[in-house]
RODO-2510 file (C-alpha; in nm, 4 decimals, decimal comma):
residues 208
     n   res          X          Y          Z
     1     m    -1,3963    -1,9135     1,7636
     2     p    -1,2018    -1,6153     1,6242
     3     h    -1,0101    -1,6534     1,2996
     4     s    -0,6334    -1,6804     1,3108
     5     p    -0,4524    -1,4126     1,1055
     6     q    -0,3871    -1,6570     0,8209
     7     t    -0,7392    -1,8040     0,8061
     8     a    -0,9360    -1,4825     0,8535
     9     p    -1,1051    -1,3432     0,5431
    10     l    -0,8452    -1,1421     0,3526
    11     t    -0,8592    -0,7658     0,4024
    12     v    -0,5971    -0,5389     0,2468
    13     g    -0,5740    -0,1705     0,3317
    14     f    -0,4412     0,0939     0,0933
    15     d    -0,3275     0,4482     0,1542
    16     l    -0,4634     0,7013    -0,0969
    17     d    -0,2335     0,9918    -0,1893
    18     m     0,0695     0,8740    -0,3888
    19     t    -0,0256     0,5103    -0,3298
    20     l    -0,3466     0,4733    -0,5308
    21     i    -0,3671     0,8228    -0,6818
    22     d    -0,1256     1,0903    -0,7997
    23     s    -0,2887     1,3773    -0,6193
    24     r    -0,0068     1,6287    -0,6709
    25     p    -0,1695     1,8305    -0,9536
    26     g    -0,5016     1,8550    -0,7710
    27     i    -0,3494     1,9413    -0,4337
    28     k    -0,1306     2,2047    -0,5970
    29     a    -0,4395     2,3595    -0,7588
    30     a    -0,6262     2,3575    -0,4262
    31     y    -0,3399     2,5249    -0,2392
    32     d    -0,2984     2,7836    -0,5148
    33     a    -0,6701     2,8634    -0,4888
    34     l    -0,6471     2,8849    -0,1092
    35     s    -0,3457     3,1161    -0,1352
    36     a    -0,5237     3,3418    -0,3838
    37     e    -0,8341     3,3576    -0,1649
    38     t    -0,6531     3,4296     0,1638
    39     g    -0,3648     3,6381     0,0324
    40     v    -0,1202     3,4129     0,2198
    41     y     0,1760     3,2849     0,0189
    42     v     0,1983     2,9045    -0,0058
    43     d     0,4713     2,7293    -0,2032
    44     s     0,2477     2,4652    -0,3549
    45     d     0,5395     2,2923    -0,5292
    46     l     0,7024     2,2377    -0,1908
    47     v     0,3708     2,1202    -0,0457
    48     v     0,3252     1,8456    -0,3040
    49     s     0,6822     1,7233    -0,2541
    50     r     0,6015     1,6082     0,1004
    51     l     0,2499     1,4668     0,0910
    52     g     0,1366     1,2276     0,3625
    53     p     0,0620     1,4007     0,6930
    54     p    -0,2735     1,5677     0,7646
    55     v    -0,3430     1,9016     0,6017
    56     e    -0,3271     2,0776     0,9388
    57     e     0,0427     1,9936     0,9669
    58     e     0,1147     2,1485     0,6273
    59     l    -0,0993     2,4568     0,6866
    60     a     0,0895     2,5245     1,0102
    61     y     0,3963     2,6117     0,7998
    62     w     0,2072     2,8924     0,6243
    63     f    -0,0742     3,0189     0,8495
    64     p    -0,0835     3,1452     1,2114
    65     a    -0,1567     2,8678     1,4602
    66     g    -0,4884     3,0191     1,5633
    67     s    -0,6242     3,0091     1,2089
    68     v    -0,5118     2,6616     1,1054
    69     g    -0,8343     2,4837     1,2019
    70     a    -1,0635     2,7191     1,0104
    71     t    -0,8226     2,7303     0,7175
    72     a    -0,8180     2,3494     0,7025
    73     d    -1,1973     2,3479     0,6831
    74     r    -1,1860     2,6006     0,4000
    75     y    -0,9155     2,4007     0,2210
    76     r    -1,1305     2,0866     0,2294
    77     t    -1,4169     2,2760     0,0678
    78     i    -1,1887     2,4238    -0,1972
    79     y    -1,0355     2,0812    -0,2521
    80     a    -1,3609     1,9269    -0,3684
    81     d    -1,3918     2,1931    -0,6404
    82     h    -1,0281     2,2095    -0,7544
    83     a    -0,8504     1,8820    -0,6838
    84     v    -1,0677     1,5873    -0,7796
    85     h    -1,0833     1,6288    -1,1566
    86     g    -0,7106     1,7033    -1,1801
    87     t    -0,6115     1,3778    -1,0136
    88     g    -0,5470     1,0437    -1,1805
    89     s    -0,4817     0,6963    -1,0520
    90     l    -0,1264     0,5653    -1,0289
    91     p    -0,0141     0,2727    -1,2466
    92     g    -0,1437    -0,0535    -1,1056
    93     a    -0,3986     0,0994    -0,8678
    94     r    -0,7053    -0,0547    -1,0281
    95     e    -0,5283    -0,3878    -1,0743
    96     a    -0,4166    -0,3923    -0,7105
    97     i    -0,7734    -0,3550    -0,5846
    98     d    -0,8918    -0,6109    -0,8379
    99     a    -0,6238    -0,8547    -0,7180
   100     v    -0,7614    -0,8411    -0,3640
   101     h    -1,1139    -0,9022    -0,4914
   102     r    -0,9932    -1,1857    -0,7141
   103     h    -0,8726    -1,3619    -0,4002
   104     g    -1,2140    -1,3148    -0,2403
   105     g    -1,0873    -1,0387    -0,0135
   106     r    -1,1911    -0,6883     0,0844
   107     a    -0,9929    -0,3810    -0,0207
   108     i    -1,0224    -0,0782     0,2055
   109     v    -0,8751     0,2711     0,1817
   110     v    -0,7364     0,4196     0,5036
   111     t    -0,6109     0,7743     0,4530
   112     a    -0,5308     1,0995     0,6288
   113     k    -0,7476     1,2758     0,3713
   114     h    -1,0934     1,4091     0,4587
   115     q    -1,3190     1,1093     0,3972
   116     p    -1,5782     1,2794     0,1709
   117     n    -1,2977     1,4037    -0,0553
   118     a    -1,1400     1,0584    -0,0631
   119     v    -1,4750     0,9143    -0,1721
   120     l    -1,4989     1,1774    -0,4468
   121     h    -1,1676     1,0528    -0,5855
   122     m    -1,2836     0,6920    -0,5830
   123     d    -1,6067     0,7805    -0,7615
   124     h    -1,4348     1,0028    -1,0179
   125     l    -1,1746     0,7376    -1,1050
   126     g    -1,4125     0,4433    -1,0911
   127     l    -1,2093     0,2692    -0,8218
   128     r    -1,4209     0,0385    -0,6067
   129     p    -1,2786    -0,0279    -0,2608
   130     d    -1,5114    -0,1918    -0,0098
   131     a    -1,4716     0,0873     0,2452
   132     v    -1,3070     0,4305     0,2699
   133     i    -1,1914     0,5593     0,6079
   134     g    -1,0459     0,9086     0,6339
   135     s    -0,8740     1,1482     0,8745
   136     l    -0,6298     0,8885     1,0125
   137     w    -0,2540     0,9331     1,0014
   138     a     0,0416     0,7129     1,0974
   139     e    -0,0253     0,5039     1,4096
   140     a    -0,3873     0,6229     1,4189
   141     k    -0,4474     0,4258     1,0986
   142     a    -0,4178     0,1120     1,3108
   143     e    -0,7632     0,1872     1,4551
   144     a    -0,9315     0,1258     1,1197
   145     l    -0,6945    -0,1510     1,0145
   146     r    -0,7643    -0,3493     1,3311
   147     a    -1,1392    -0,2797     1,3140
   148     h    -1,1515    -0,4229     0,9611
   149     g    -0,9119    -0,7084     1,0349
   150     a    -0,6591    -0,5946     0,7752
   151     r    -0,3782    -0,8425     0,7234
   152     v    -0,1823    -0,6157     0,4866
   153     y    -0,1490    -0,2382     0,4596
   154     v    -0,0021    -0,0739     0,1499
   155     g     0,1337     0,2813     0,1590
   156     d     0,4054     0,5114     0,0296
   157     h     0,5144     0,6938     0,3467
   158     i     0,6994     0,5940     0,6622
   159     g     0,3835     0,7014     0,8449
   160     d     0,2025     0,4221     0,6607
   161     v     0,4671     0,1745     0,7721
   162     r     0,4155     0,2883     1,1299
   163     g     0,0396     0,2464     1,0942
   164     a     0,0747    -0,1060     0,9594
   165     k     0,3134    -0,2010     1,2375
   166     a     0,0817    -0,0596     1,5042
   167     a    -0,1995    -0,2734     1,3629
   168     g     0,0101    -0,5889     1,3421
   169     a    -0,0361    -0,5930     0,9627
   170     h     0,2199    -0,6796     0,6955
   171     s     0,3597    -0,3484     0,5720
   172     v     0,3907    -0,3200     0,1948
   173     a     0,5566     0,0058     0,0904
   174     v     0,5571     0,1465    -0,2620
   175     a     0,8232     0,3957    -0,3652
   176     t     0,5826     0,6251    -0,5502
   177     g     0,5602     0,8981    -0,2848
   178     p     0,8047     1,1222    -0,0991
   179     c     0,9943     0,8394     0,0749
   180     a     1,2729     0,6532    -0,1031
   181     t     1,3117     0,2762    -0,0966
   182     a     1,5929     0,2850     0,1586
   183     e     1,3909     0,5093     0,3910
   184     l     1,0896     0,2794     0,3717
   185     s     1,3041    -0,0247     0,4450
   186     a     1,4749     0,1488     0,7354
   187     a     1,1326     0,2359     0,8794
   188     g     1,0534    -0,1353     0,8985
   189     a     0,8487    -0,2073     0,5859
   190     d     0,8153    -0,5833     0,5427
   191     t     0,8013    -0,5545     0,1633
   192     v     0,9080    -0,2666    -0,0612
   193     l     0,7847    -0,2477    -0,4219
   194     d     0,8715     0,0053    -0,6890
   195     d     0,5008     0,0668    -0,7522
   196     l     0,1621    -0,1038    -0,7439
   197     t     0,2114    -0,2794    -1,0766
   198     a     0,4111    -0,5389    -0,8814
   199     f     0,1420    -0,5861    -0,6171
   200     p    -0,0836    -0,8517    -0,7794
   201     a     0,2086    -1,0928    -0,8283
   202     w     0,3340    -1,0176    -0,4785
   203     l    -0,0120    -1,0867    -0,3331
   204     d    -0,0360    -1,4175    -0,5200
   205     a     0,2970    -1,5248    -0,3714
   206     y     0,2132    -1,3961    -0,0232
   207     l    -0,1139    -1,5874    -0,0099
   208     a     0,0444    -1,9031    -0,1531
***
């Protein structure tokens, strides 16, 4: 007999950029390196002000359409060398994952980022999710969330809210990324927190 949503083993999904990690310094460094290598101007400060969507969407603002795919591949290679060591975890990230484990649950990362690079961040920061799934954005995140039976999905972008809703998961939004609290609420987030430091107490109450 299948589990009901409230009796199934707890699985909580987390977005990566600006939810668990502050990737702005590393992404800025990677785009600056890409710009220097290609000779194409990229305003990396503008780039890091609107993180969330896949890299191809951002590159399309700066590079000809026909070169975006190859440039994205090159960016992902550059990223591994320039972005990982310049990136730290956001306040409460480690404690949020630990809170899920304390309740006997599984914590998974579902991100638009290239999966190998996402794993590099986890290893570098010593964060220990139970699974990392990459290259999924907005509603496409529901594929992984449903496959893992996620009851909750935590993110910082309205695209994360859309992904949670598409998966039938409780959408927890944190106002640590490019989207303000009001925007996250208007997008349909079930819960909006200032940051992840409030998540363990919220999870305790939610599961009670």
